[in-house]
All heavy atoms as TSV, in Angstrom:
chain	resi	resn	atom	element	x	y	z
A	1	MET	N	N	-15.274	7.231	39.030
A	1	MET	CA	C	-14.379	8.014	38.176
A	1	MET	C	C	-13.461	8.889	39.014
A	1	MET	O	O	-12.415	9.266	38.489
A	1	MET	CB	C	-15.119	8.791	37.136
A	1	MET	CG	C	-15.780	7.951	36.050
A	1	MET	SD	S	-14.505	7.161	35.112
A	1	MET	CE	C	-15.520	6.404	33.894
A	2	GLU	N	N	-13.835	9.224	40.208
A	2	GLU	CA	C	-12.960	10.065	41.037
A	2	GLU	C	C	-11.617	9.459	41.232
A	2	GLU	O	O	-10.618	10.150	41.235
A	2	GLU	CB	C	-13.613	10.330	42.411
A	2	GLU	CG	C	-14.787	11.316	42.405
A	2	GLU	CD	C	-15.355	11.474	43.798
A	2	GLU	OE1	O	-14.549	11.737	44.687
A	2	GLU	OE2	O	-16.557	11.313	43.963
A	3	PHE	N	N	-11.617	8.147	41.438
A	3	PHE	CA	C	-10.379	7.418	41.639
A	3	PHE	C	C	-9.450	7.612	40.484
A	3	PHE	O	O	-8.251	7.880	40.664
A	3	PHE	CB	C	-10.682	5.945	41.895
A	3	PHE	CG	C	-9.454	5.151	42.176
A	3	PHE	CD1	C	-8.876	5.159	43.427
A	3	PHE	CD2	C	-8.958	4.294	41.218
A	3	PHE	CE1	C	-7.753	4.371	43.728
A	3	PHE	CE2	C	-7.862	3.522	41.489
A	3	PHE	CZ	C	-7.246	3.559	42.699
A	4	ILE	N	N	-9.943	7.470	39.283
A	4	ILE	CA	C	-9.136	7.645	38.047
A	4	ILE	C	C	-8.686	9.055	37.915
A	4	ILE	O	O	-7.498	9.331	37.638
A	4	ILE	CB	C	-9.954	7.246	36.773
A	4	ILE	CG1	C	-10.455	5.805	36.897
A	4	ILE	CG2	C	-9.163	7.459	35.521
A	4	ILE	CD1	C	-9.392	4.748	36.995
A	5	GLN	N	N	-9.522	10.042	38.213
A	5	GLN	CA	C	-9.144	11.430	38.126
A	5	GLN	C	C	-8.048	11.796	39.086
A	5	GLN	O	O	-7.130	12.572	38.787
A	5	GLN	CB	C	-10.350	12.339	38.278
A	5	GLN	CG	C	-11.325	12.171	37.137
A	5	GLN	CD	C	-12.672	12.853	37.475
A	5	GLN	OE1	O	-13.010	13.090	38.624
A	5	GLN	NE2	N	-13.445	13.124	36.407
A	6	GLU	N	N	-8.119	11.250	40.276
A	6	GLU	CA	C	-7.082	11.530	41.275
A	6	GLU	C	C	-5.750	10.960	40.826
A	6	GLU	O	O	-4.716	11.614	40.986
A	6	GLU	CB	C	-7.440	10.893	42.603
A	6	GLU	CG	C	-6.454	11.045	43.727
A	6	GLU	CD	C	-6.218	12.456	44.184
A	6	GLU	OE1	O	-7.091	13.293	43.983
A	6	GLU	OE2	O	-5.173	12.691	44.756
A	7	GLY	N	N	-5.767	9.804	40.252
A	7	GLY	CA	C	-4.512	9.177	39.721
A	7	GLY	C	C	-3.920	10.021	38.646
A	7	GLY	O	O	-2.657	10.100	38.468
A	8	GLU	N	N	-4.718	10.636	37.829
A	8	GLU	CA	C	-4.216	11.487	36.744
A	8	GLU	C	C	-3.374	12.653	37.281
A	8	GLU	O	O	-2.405	13.069	36.671
A	8	GLU	CB	C	-5.442	12.027	35.981
A	8	GLU	CG	C	-5.116	12.646	34.654
A	8	GLU	CD	C	-6.402	12.961	33.866
A	8	GLU	OE1	O	-7.492	13.048	34.465
A	8	GLU	OE2	O	-6.237	13.111	32.663
A	9	LYS	N	N	-3.727	13.148	38.438
A	9	LYS	CA	C	-2.935	14.227	39.042
A	9	LYS	C	C	-1.614	13.747	39.569
A	9	LYS	O	O	-0.631	14.490	39.631
A	9	LYS	CB	C	-3.752	14.807	40.243
A	9	LYS	CG	C	-5.039	15.464	39.846
A	9	LYS	CD	C	-5.806	15.935	41.051
A	9	LYS	CE	C	-7.199	16.384	40.667
A	9	LYS	NZ	N	-7.994	16.621	41.865
A	10	ARG	N	N	-1.521	12.487	39.935
A	10	ARG	CA	C	-0.329	11.943	40.563
A	10	ARG	C	C	0.681	11.388	39.576
A	10	ARG	O	O	1.864	11.326	39.883
A	10	ARG	CB	C	-0.672	10.871	41.605
A	10	ARG	CG	C	-1.484	11.405	42.764
A	10	ARG	CD	C	-1.928	10.295	43.638
A	10	ARG	NE	N	-2.643	10.817	44.852
A	10	ARG	CZ	C	-2.023	11.049	45.992
A	10	ARG	NH1	N	-0.748	10.759	46.147
A	10	ARG	NH2	N	-2.722	11.526	46.992
A	11	HIS	N	N	0.198	10.844	38.459
A	11	HIS	CA	C	1.105	10.123	37.578
A	11	HIS	C	C	0.921	10.591	36.099
A	11	HIS	O	O	0.023	10.130	35.369
A	11	HIS	CB	C	0.776	8.607	37.651
A	11	HIS	CG	C	0.998	8.020	38.974
A	11	HIS	ND1	N	2.243	7.847	39.485
A	11	HIS	CD2	C	0.138	7.666	39.934
A	11	HIS	CE1	C	2.161	7.377	40.715
A	11	HIS	NE2	N	0.919	7.225	41.017
A	12	PRO	N	N	1.717	11.591	35.725
A	12	PRO	CA	C	1.564	12.119	34.369
A	12	PRO	C	C	1.878	11.095	33.226
A	12	PRO	O	O	1.462	11.289	32.111
A	12	PRO	CB	C	2.601	13.261	34.354
A	12	PRO	CG	C	3.496	13.006	35.436
A	12	PRO	CD	C	2.780	12.209	36.463
A	13	LYS	N	N	2.548	10.008	33.586
A	13	LYS	CA	C	2.865	8.999	32.561
A	13	LYS	C	C	1.877	7.850	32.548
A	13	LYS	O	O	2.158	6.741	32.067
A	13	LYS	CB	C	4.288	8.465	32.769
A	13	LYS	CG	C	5.335	9.541	32.595
A	13	LYS	CD	C	6.723	8.955	32.797
A	13	LYS	CE	C	7.706	10.112	32.601
A	13	LYS	NZ	N	9.075	9.631	32.734
A	14	GLN	N	N	0.705	8.069	33.094
A	14	GLN	CA	C	-0.311	6.976	33.087
A	14	GLN	C	C	-0.903	6.706	31.771
A	14	GLN	O	O	-0.785	7.502	30.829
A	14	GLN	CB	C	-1.442	7.387	34.040
A	14	GLN	CG	C	-2.294	8.507	33.469
A	14	GLN	CD	C	-3.476	8.829	34.350
A	14	GLN	OE1	O	-3.694	8.198	35.322
A	14	GLN	NE2	N	-4.256	9.796	33.941
A	15	LYS	N	N	-1.527	5.622	31.649
A	15	LYS	CA	C	-2.252	5.244	30.426
A	15	LYS	C	C	-3.649	4.834	30.817
A	15	LYS	O	O	-3.775	3.989	31.695
A	15	LYS	CB	C	-1.504	4.116	29.676
A	15	LYS	CG	C	-2.135	3.788	28.365
A	15	LYS	CD	C	-1.304	2.711	27.671
A	15	LYS	CE	C	-1.944	2.326	26.361
A	15	LYS	NZ	N	-1.202	1.240	25.663
A	16	ILE	N	N	-4.664	5.406	30.233
A	16	ILE	CA	C	-6.028	5.023	30.517
A	16	ILE	C	C	-6.686	4.522	29.286
A	16	ILE	O	O	-6.624	5.137	28.214
A	16	ILE	CB	C	-6.849	6.272	31.068
A	16	ILE	CG1	C	-6.246	6.765	32.374
A	16	ILE	CG2	C	-8.329	5.938	31.158
A	16	ILE	CD1	C	-6.916	7.967	32.918
A	17	GLU	N	N	-7.286	3.316	29.382
A	17	GLU	CA	C	-7.970	2.706	28.270
A	17	GLU	C	C	-9.380	2.479	28.669
A	17	GLU	O	O	-9.668	1.817	29.686
A	17	GLU	CB	C	-7.343	1.399	27.864
A	17	GLU	CG	C	-5.915	1.584	27.338
A	17	GLU	CD	C	-5.241	0.248	26.993
A	17	GLU	OE1	O	-5.863	-0.802	27.183
A	17	GLU	OE2	O	-4.112	0.275	26.547
A	18	LEU	N	N	-10.358	3.037	27.921
A	18	LEU	CA	C	-11.774	2.890	28.208
A	18	LEU	C	C	-12.328	1.579	27.632
A	18	LEU	O	O	-11.969	1.223	26.474
A	18	LEU	CB	C	-12.576	4.040	27.646
A	18	LEU	CG	C	-12.173	5.451	28.158
A	18	LEU	CD1	C	-13.019	6.506	27.484
A	18	LEU	CD2	C	-12.273	5.538	29.685
A	19	GLY	N	N	-13.068	0.855	28.361
A	19	GLY	CA	C	-13.690	-0.392	27.853
A	19	GLY	C	C	-14.871	-0.054	26.914
A	19	GLY	O	O	-15.163	1.122	26.701
A	20	PRO	N	N	-15.524	-1.063	26.453
A	20	PRO	CA	C	-16.648	-0.839	25.518
A	20	PRO	C	C	-17.775	-0.116	26.253
A	20	PRO	O	O	-17.913	-0.205	27.483
A	20	PRO	CB	C	-17.132	-2.288	25.138
A	20	PRO	CG	C	-16.538	-3.162	26.152
A	20	PRO	CD	C	-15.279	-2.502	26.714
A	21	LYS	N	N	-18.559	0.619	25.521
A	21	LYS	CA	C	-19.669	1.398	26.112
A	21	LYS	C	C	-20.873	0.482	26.414
A	21	LYS	O	O	-21.162	-0.439	25.649
A	21	LYS	CB	C	-20.110	2.524	25.188
A	21	LYS	CG	C	-19.012	3.579	25.072
A	21	LYS	CD	C	-19.483	4.745	24.157
A	21	LYS	CE	C	-18.364	5.802	24.093
A	21	LYS	NZ	N	-18.755	6.900	23.261
A	22	GLY	N	N	-21.485	0.750	27.535
A	22	GLY	CA	C	-22.685	0.039	27.938
A	22	GLY	C	C	-23.936	0.694	27.327
A	22	GLY	O	O	-23.843	1.629	26.523
A	23	LYS	N	N	-25.077	0.221	27.709
A	23	LYS	CA	C	-26.332	0.733	27.162
A	23	LYS	C	C	-26.567	2.211	27.518
A	23	LYS	O	O	-27.226	2.920	26.812
A	23	LYS	CB	C	-27.528	-0.078	27.709
A	23	LYS	CG	C	-27.570	-1.472	27.188
A	23	LYS	CD	C	-28.715	-2.256	27.719
A	23	LYS	CE	C	-28.684	-3.684	27.192
A	23	LYS	NZ	N	-29.769	-4.513	27.743
A	24	ASP	N	N	-25.934	2.676	28.632
A	24	ASP	CA	C	-26.055	4.061	29.045
A	24	ASP	C	C	-25.056	4.948	28.337
A	24	ASP	O	O	-25.035	6.162	28.575
A	24	ASP	CB	C	-25.931	4.179	30.550
A	24	ASP	CG	C	-24.552	3.748	31.051
A	24	ASP	OD1	O	-23.709	3.243	30.242
A	24	ASP	OD2	O	-24.300	3.834	32.274
A	25	GLY	N	N	-24.219	4.383	27.447
A	25	GLY	CA	C	-23.238	5.206	26.743
A	25	GLY	C	C	-21.948	5.431	27.432
A	25	GLY	O	O	-20.999	6.036	26.908
A	26	LYS	N	N	-21.855	4.965	28.691
A	26	LYS	CA	C	-20.647	5.114	29.496
A	26	LYS	C	C	-19.799	3.826	29.369
A	26	LYS	O	O	-20.342	2.763	29.150
A	26	LYS	CB	C	-20.966	5.355	30.935
A	26	LYS	CG	C	-21.704	6.677	31.151
A	26	LYS	CD	C	-22.034	6.848	32.637
A	26	LYS	CE	C	-22.838	8.085	32.878
A	26	LYS	NZ	N	-23.159	8.277	34.262
A	27	PRO	N	N	-18.448	3.999	29.527
A	27	PRO	CA	C	-17.624	2.757	29.496
A	27	PRO	C	C	-18.005	1.735	30.583
A	27	PRO	O	O	-18.382	2.181	31.686
A	27	PRO	CB	C	-16.214	3.268	29.725
A	27	PRO	CG	C	-16.275	4.754	29.548
A	27	PRO	CD	C	-17.672	5.159	29.760
A	28	THR	N	N	-17.993	0.511	30.204
A	28	THR	CA	C	-18.350	-0.545	31.205
A	28	THR	C	C	-17.237	-0.745	32.204
A	28	THR	O	O	-17.425	-1.235	33.327
A	28	THR	CB	C	-18.701	-1.866	30.553
A	28	THR	OG1	O	-17.603	-2.260	29.712
A	28	THR	CG2	C	-19.990	-1.734	29.747
A	29	TYR	N	N	-15.993	-0.349	31.823
A	29	TYR	CA	C	-14.847	-0.394	32.744
A	29	TYR	C	C	-13.788	0.548	32.223
A	29	TYR	O	O	-13.806	1.012	31.061
A	29	TYR	CB	C	-14.299	-1.805	32.901
A	29	TYR	CG	C	-13.747	-2.448	31.636
A	29	TYR	CD1	C	-12.445	-2.200	31.232
A	29	TYR	CD2	C	-14.531	-3.231	30.820
A	29	TYR	CE1	C	-11.946	-2.763	30.072
A	29	TYR	CE2	C	-14.029	-3.753	29.653
A	29	TYR	CZ	C	-12.683	-3.582	29.304
A	29	TYR	OH	O	-12.227	-4.105	28.115
A	30	VAL	N	N	-12.797	0.819	33.072
A	30	VAL	CA	C	-11.679	1.660	32.678
A	30	VAL	C	C	-10.418	0.938	33.125
A	30	VAL	O	O	-10.305	0.547	34.307
A	30	VAL	CB	C	-11.733	3.033	33.405
A	30	VAL	CG1	C	-10.525	3.880	33.106
A	30	VAL	CG2	C	-13.014	3.770	32.980
A	31	ASP	N	N	-9.471	0.751	32.216
A	31	ASP	CA	C	-8.153	0.193	32.571
A	31	ASP	C	C	-7.229	1.360	32.856
A	31	ASP	O	O	-7.102	2.272	32.052
A	31	ASP	CB	C	-7.578	-0.617	31.451
A	31	ASP	CG	C	-8.117	-2.053	31.386
A	31	ASP	OD1	O	-8.577	-2.516	32.458
A	31	ASP	OD2	O	-8.066	-2.664	30.315
A	32	TYR	N	N	-6.636	1.354	34.019
A	32	TYR	CA	C	-5.742	2.423	34.460
A	32	TYR	C	C	-4.375	1.800	34.583
A	32	TYR	O	O	-4.197	0.912	35.418
A	32	TYR	CB	C	-6.251	3.011	35.771
A	32	TYR	CG	C	-5.267	4.006	36.383
A	32	TYR	CD1	C	-5.116	5.243	35.797
A	32	TYR	CD2	C	-4.581	3.706	37.539
A	32	TYR	CE1	C	-4.272	6.155	36.389
A	32	TYR	CE2	C	-3.743	4.651	38.111
A	32	TYR	CZ	C	-3.574	5.859	37.549
A	32	TYR	OH	O	-2.687	6.741	38.082
A	33	ILE	N	N	-3.429	2.216	33.784
A	33	ILE	CA	C	-2.086	1.638	33.781
A	33	ILE	C	C	-1.068	2.671	34.122
A	33	ILE	O	O	-0.999	3.751	33.467
A	33	ILE	CB	C	-1.788	1.028	32.406
A	33	ILE	CG1	C	-2.908	-0.016	32.029
A	33	ILE	CG2	C	-0.400	0.378	32.379
A	33	ILE	CD1	C	-2.999	-0.264	30.560
A	34	VAL	N	N	-0.258	2.455	35.091
A	34	VAL	CA	C	0.836	3.359	35.413
A	34	VAL	C	C	2.039	2.503	35.872
A	34	VAL	O	O	1.861	1.552	36.612
A	34	VAL	CB	C	0.441	4.363	36.518
A	34	VAL	CG1	C	0.094	3.686	37.844
A	34	VAL	CG2	C	1.507	5.394	36.697
A	35	LYS	N	N	3.178	2.818	35.341
A	35	LYS	CA	C	4.400	2.104	35.654
A	35	LYS	C	C	5.010	2.795	36.920
A	35	LYS	O	O	5.327	3.938	36.877
A	35	LYS	CB	C	5.370	2.127	34.498
A	35	LYS	CG	C	6.527	1.176	34.687
A	35	LYS	CD	C	7.274	1.050	33.419
A	35	LYS	CE	C	8.307	-0.059	33.554
A	35	LYS	NZ	N	8.898	-0.433	32.287
A	36	LEU	N	N	5.112	2.019	37.999
A	36	LEU	CA	C	5.623	2.538	39.246
A	36	LEU	C	C	6.990	1.950	39.485
A	36	LEU	O	O	7.267	0.808	39.232
A	36	LEU	CB	C	4.741	2.178	40.423
A	36	LEU	CG	C	3.336	2.718	40.392
A	36	LEU	CD1	C	2.536	2.064	41.519
A	36	LEU	CD2	C	3.337	4.184	40.586
A	37	PRO	N	N	7.909	2.774	40.104
A	37	PRO	CA	C	9.165	2.238	40.532
A	37	PRO	C	C	8.834	1.221	41.654
A	37	PRO	O	O	7.828	1.333	42.348
A	37	PRO	CB	C	9.896	3.424	41.133
A	37	PRO	CG	C	9.208	4.620	40.723
A	37	PRO	CD	C	7.820	4.206	40.340
A	38	GLU	N	N	9.613	0.176	41.792
A	38	GLU	CA	C	9.326	-0.892	42.756
A	38	GLU	C	C	9.076	-0.362	44.162
A	38	GLU	O	O	8.182	-0.762	44.864
A	38	GLU	CB	C	10.448	-1.902	42.745
A	38	GLU	CG	C	10.089	-3.177	43.521
A	38	GLU	CD	C	11.121	-4.243	43.335
A	38	GLU	OE1	O	11.664	-4.370	42.236
A	38	GLU	OE2	O	11.375	-4.966	44.313
A	39	ARG	N	N	9.828	0.634	44.545
A	39	ARG	CA	C	9.732	1.149	45.909
A	39	ARG	C	C	8.359	1.907	46.119
A	39	ARG	O	O	7.972	2.075	47.233
A	39	ARG	CB	C	10.853	2.088	46.266
A	39	ARG	CG	C	10.799	3.427	45.497
A	39	ARG	CD	C	12.094	4.266	45.760
A	39	ARG	NE	N	11.918	5.668	45.407
A	39	ARG	CZ	C	11.677	6.167	44.242
A	39	ARG	NH1	N	11.451	5.337	43.192
A	39	ARG	NH2	N	11.583	7.428	44.022
A	40	SER	N	N	7.717	2.320	45.013
A	40	SER	CA	C	6.442	3.053	45.128
A	40	SER	C	C	5.230	2.169	45.320
A	40	SER	O	O	4.188	2.657	45.687
A	40	SER	CB	C	6.281	3.929	43.908
A	40	SER	OG	O	7.257	4.872	43.834
A	41	LEU	N	N	5.355	0.903	45.048
A	41	LEU	CA	C	4.203	0.004	45.068
A	41	LEU	C	C	3.506	-0.006	46.445
A	41	LEU	O	O	2.316	0.140	46.528
A	41	LEU	CB	C	4.574	-1.413	44.645
A	41	LEU	CG	C	3.431	-2.401	44.619
A	41	LEU	CD1	C	2.349	-1.948	43.653
A	41	LEU	CD2	C	3.942	-3.783	44.229
A	42	GLU	N	N	4.306	-0.127	47.488
A	42	GLU	CA	C	3.733	-0.122	48.831
A	42	GLU	C	C	3.006	1.197	49.142
A	42	GLU	O	O	1.914	1.237	49.678
A	42	GLU	CB	C	4.795	-0.390	49.877
A	42	GLU	CG	C	4.289	-0.584	51.265
A	42	GLU	CD	C	5.332	-0.944	52.270
A	42	GLU	OE1	O	6.325	-1.601	51.915
A	42	GLU	OE2	O	5.197	-0.563	53.405
A	43	GLU	N	N	3.648	2.305	48.792
A	43	GLU	CA	C	3.049	3.627	48.985
A	43	GLU	C	C	1.738	3.780	48.188
A	43	GLU	O	O	0.759	4.298	48.722
A	43	GLU	CB	C	4.046	4.707	48.560
A	43	GLU	CG	C	3.508	6.119	48.713
A	43	GLU	CD	C	4.434	7.159	48.167
A	43	GLU	OE1	O	5.661	6.896	48.085
A	43	GLU	OE2	O	3.933	8.253	47.806
A	44	PHE	N	N	1.754	3.322	46.934
A	44	PHE	CA	C	0.547	3.352	46.105
A	44	PHE	C	C	-0.556	2.552	46.709
A	44	PHE	O	O	-1.714	2.963	46.793
A	44	PHE	CB	C	0.872	2.858	44.726
A	44	PHE	CG	C	-0.302	2.859	43.743
A	44	PHE	CD1	C	-0.810	4.055	43.285
A	44	PHE	CD2	C	-0.891	1.685	43.451
A	44	PHE	CE1	C	-1.876	4.100	42.419
A	44	PHE	CE2	C	-1.978	1.692	42.541
A	44	PHE	CZ	C	-2.479	2.893	42.056
A	45	CYS	N	N	-0.246	1.352	47.236
A	45	CYS	CA	C	-1.238	0.502	47.829
A	45	CYS	C	C	-1.876	1.177	49.074
A	45	CYS	O	O	-3.088	1.099	49.306
A	45	CYS	CB	C	-0.679	-0.856	48.209
A	45	CYS	SG	S	-0.312	-1.890	46.775
A	46	ARG	N	N	-1.024	1.786	49.888
A	46	ARG	CA	C	-1.570	2.565	51.071
A	46	ARG	C	C	-2.523	3.624	50.623
A	46	ARG	O	O	-3.574	3.893	51.228
A	46	ARG	CB	C	-0.444	3.121	51.895
A	46	ARG	CG	C	0.260	2.132	52.780
A	46	ARG	CD	C	1.140	2.837	53.816
A	46	ARG	NE	N	2.102	3.739	53.233
A	46	ARG	CZ	C	3.401	3.428	53.037
A	46	ARG	NH1	N	3.868	2.281	53.404
A	46	ARG	NH2	N	4.179	4.322	52.508
A	47	TRP	N	N	-2.141	4.359	49.526
A	47	TRP	CA	C	-3.009	5.401	49.019
A	47	TRP	C	C	-4.363	4.852	48.563
A	47	TRP	O	O	-5.370	5.430	48.856
A	47	TRP	CB	C	-2.321	6.129	47.886
A	47	TRP	CG	C	-3.150	7.090	47.164
A	47	TRP	CD1	C	-3.588	8.340	47.579
A	47	TRP	CD2	C	-3.769	6.924	45.871
A	47	TRP	NE1	N	-4.381	8.940	46.666
A	47	TRP	CE2	C	-4.535	8.059	45.600
A	47	TRP	CE3	C	-3.754	5.844	44.936
A	47	TRP	CZ2	C	-5.248	8.208	44.403
A	47	TRP	CZ3	C	-4.466	6.043	43.796
A	47	TRP	CH2	C	-5.219	7.200	43.552
A	48	VAL	N	N	-4.338	3.702	47.829
A	48	VAL	CA	C	-5.539	3.101	47.378
A	48	VAL	C	C	-6.458	2.722	48.535
A	48	VAL	O	O	-7.632	2.993	48.591
A	48	VAL	CB	C	-5.231	1.831	46.511
A	48	VAL	CG1	C	-6.527	1.017	46.258
A	48	VAL	CG2	C	-4.585	2.220	45.214
A	49	TYR	N	N	-5.894	2.066	49.559
A	49	TYR	CA	C	-6.674	1.681	50.731
A	49	TYR	C	C	-7.251	2.868	51.465
A	49	TYR	O	O	-8.387	2.883	51.877
A	49	TYR	CB	C	-5.822	0.844	51.737
A	49	TYR	CG	C	-5.553	-0.542	51.215
A	49	TYR	CD1	C	-4.200	-0.990	51.210
A	49	TYR	CD2	C	-6.503	-1.396	50.762
A	49	TYR	CE1	C	-3.927	-2.262	50.758
A	49	TYR	CE2	C	-6.209	-2.647	50.312
A	49	TYR	CZ	C	-4.941	-3.107	50.306
A	49	TYR	OH	O	-4.635	-4.355	49.840
A	50	ARG	N	N	-6.429	3.930	51.553
A	50	ARG	CA	C	-6.906	5.177	52.229
A	50	ARG	C	C	-8.096	5.819	51.435
A	50	ARG	O	O	-9.087	6.223	52.001
A	50	ARG	CB	C	-5.744	6.132	52.406
A	50	ARG	CG	C	-6.000	7.266	53.330
A	50	ARG	CD	C	-4.734	8.069	53.696
A	50	ARG	NE	N	-3.851	8.301	52.598
A	50	ARG	CZ	C	-2.557	7.847	52.500
A	50	ARG	NH1	N	-2.056	7.124	53.482
A	50	ARG	NH2	N	-1.824	8.159	51.478
A	51	PHE	N	N	-7.923	5.829	50.116
A	51	PHE	CA	C	-8.935	6.414	49.255
A	51	PHE	C	C	-10.264	5.610	49.402
A	51	PHE	O	O	-11.304	6.156	49.499
A	51	PHE	CB	C	-8.495	6.485	47.824
A	51	PHE	CG	C	-9.520	7.087	46.884
A	51	PHE	CD1	C	-9.502	8.476	46.677
A	51	PHE	CD2	C	-10.445	6.322	46.231
A	51	PHE	CE1	C	-10.450	9.048	45.856
A	51	PHE	CE2	C	-11.399	6.872	45.411
A	51	PHE	CZ	C	-11.419	8.237	45.233
A	52	MET	N	N	-10.091	4.300	49.330
A	52	MET	CA	C	-11.301	3.426	49.364
A	52	MET	C	C	-11.995	3.527	50.752
A	52	MET	O	O	-13.201	3.532	50.791
A	52	MET	CB	C	-10.941	1.938	49.078
A	52	MET	CG	C	-10.377	1.815	47.660
A	52	MET	SD	S	-11.462	2.463	46.388
A	52	MET	CE	C	-12.736	1.189	46.324
A	53	ALA	N	N	-11.212	3.650	51.805
A	53	ALA	CA	C	-11.817	3.857	53.156
A	53	ALA	C	C	-12.577	5.165	53.207
A	53	ALA	O	O	-13.681	5.229	53.742
A	53	ALA	CB	C	-10.734	3.779	54.213
A	54	MET	N	N	-12.005	6.215	52.634
A	54	MET	CA	C	-12.614	7.498	52.605
A	54	MET	C	C	-13.925	7.441	51.779
A	54	MET	O	O	-14.915	8.016	52.184
A	54	MET	CB	C	-11.652	8.551	51.997
A	54	MET	CG	C	-11.997	9.962	52.198
A	54	MET	SD	S	-10.700	11.100	51.627
A	54	MET	CE	C	-10.661	10.721	49.914
A	55	LEU	N	N	-13.868	6.786	50.679
A	55	LEU	CA	C	-15.001	6.651	49.823
A	55	LEU	C	C	-16.137	5.858	50.550
A	55	LEU	O	O	-17.291	6.295	50.543
A	55	LEU	CB	C	-14.664	5.925	48.534
A	55	LEU	CG	C	-15.755	5.736	47.469
A	55	LEU	CD1	C	-16.307	7.078	46.998
A	55	LEU	CD2	C	-15.260	4.939	46.319
A	56	SER	N	N	-15.782	4.792	51.183
A	56	SER	CA	C	-16.766	3.947	51.933
A	56	SER	C	C	-17.390	4.780	53.020
A	56	SER	O	O	-18.604	4.732	53.270
A	56	SER	CB	C	-16.081	2.752	52.505
A	56	SER	OG	O	-15.633	1.895	51.511
A	57	SER	N	N	-16.585	5.496	53.729
A	57	SER	CA	C	-17.067	6.371	54.827
A	57	SER	C	C	-18.046	7.368	54.330
A	57	SER	O	O	-19.092	7.622	54.947
A	57	SER	CB	C	-15.866	7.013	55.490
A	57	SER	OG	O	-16.197	8.029	56.281
A	58	SER	N	N	-17.752	8.005	53.177
A	58	SER	CA	C	-18.635	9.031	52.670
A	58	SER	C	C	-19.948	8.421	52.143
A	58	SER	O	O	-21.006	9.040	52.274
A	58	SER	CB	C	-18.016	9.884	51.577
A	58	SER	OG	O	-17.763	9.057	50.424
A	59	LEU	N	N	-19.901	7.191	51.674
A	59	LEU	CA	C	-21.104	6.544	51.193
A	59	LEU	C	C	-21.982	6.156	52.374
A	59	LEU	O	O	-23.224	6.176	52.263
A	59	LEU	CB	C	-20.788	5.282	50.408
A	59	LEU	CG	C	-20.143	5.537	48.991
A	59	LEU	CD1	C	-19.758	4.194	48.354
A	59	LEU	CD2	C	-21.134	6.257	48.108
A	60	LEU	N	N	-21.455	5.851	53.523
A	60	LEU	CA	C	-22.212	5.498	54.692
A	60	LEU	C	C	-22.936	6.721	55.255
A	60	LEU	O	O	-23.962	6.581	55.947
A	60	LEU	CB	C	-21.317	4.897	55.753
A	60	LEU	CG	C	-20.771	3.502	55.460
A	60	LEU	CD1	C	-19.775	3.077	56.531
A	60	LEU	CD2	C	-21.858	2.476	55.315
A	61	ASN	N	N	-22.443	7.908	54.987
A	61	ASN	CA	C	-23.008	9.177	55.490
A	61	ASN	C	C	-24.126	9.707	54.598
A	61	ASN	O	O	-24.670	10.756	54.848
A	61	ASN	CB	C	-21.954	10.205	55.691
A	61	ASN	CG	C	-21.026	9.870	56.790
A	61	ASN	OD1	O	-21.389	9.231	57.765
A	61	ASN	ND2	N	-19.763	10.212	56.666
A	62	ILE	N	N	-24.388	8.987	53.487
A	62	ILE	CA	C	-25.480	9.440	52.562
A	62	ILE	C	C	-26.848	9.312	53.181
A	62	ILE	O	O	-27.167	8.431	53.845
A	62	ILE	CB	C	-25.373	8.686	51.243
A	62	ILE	CG1	C	-24.093	9.075	50.548
A	62	ILE	CG2	C	-26.575	9.016	50.361
A	62	ILE	CD1	C	-23.886	8.339	49.231
């Protein structure tokens, strides 16, 4: 969920749709939709890769 929350700070025009709830009462998935200008797609992809690398790195330190 951190990934979704971070996106909320960056894109005020985002749309979040929660999937159906699982047995634990939490959504089984989250659709995150944000319309980006074409020039922003590459920058957004770099941010995603950087975030995922940071997340992977922190999980390895557990």
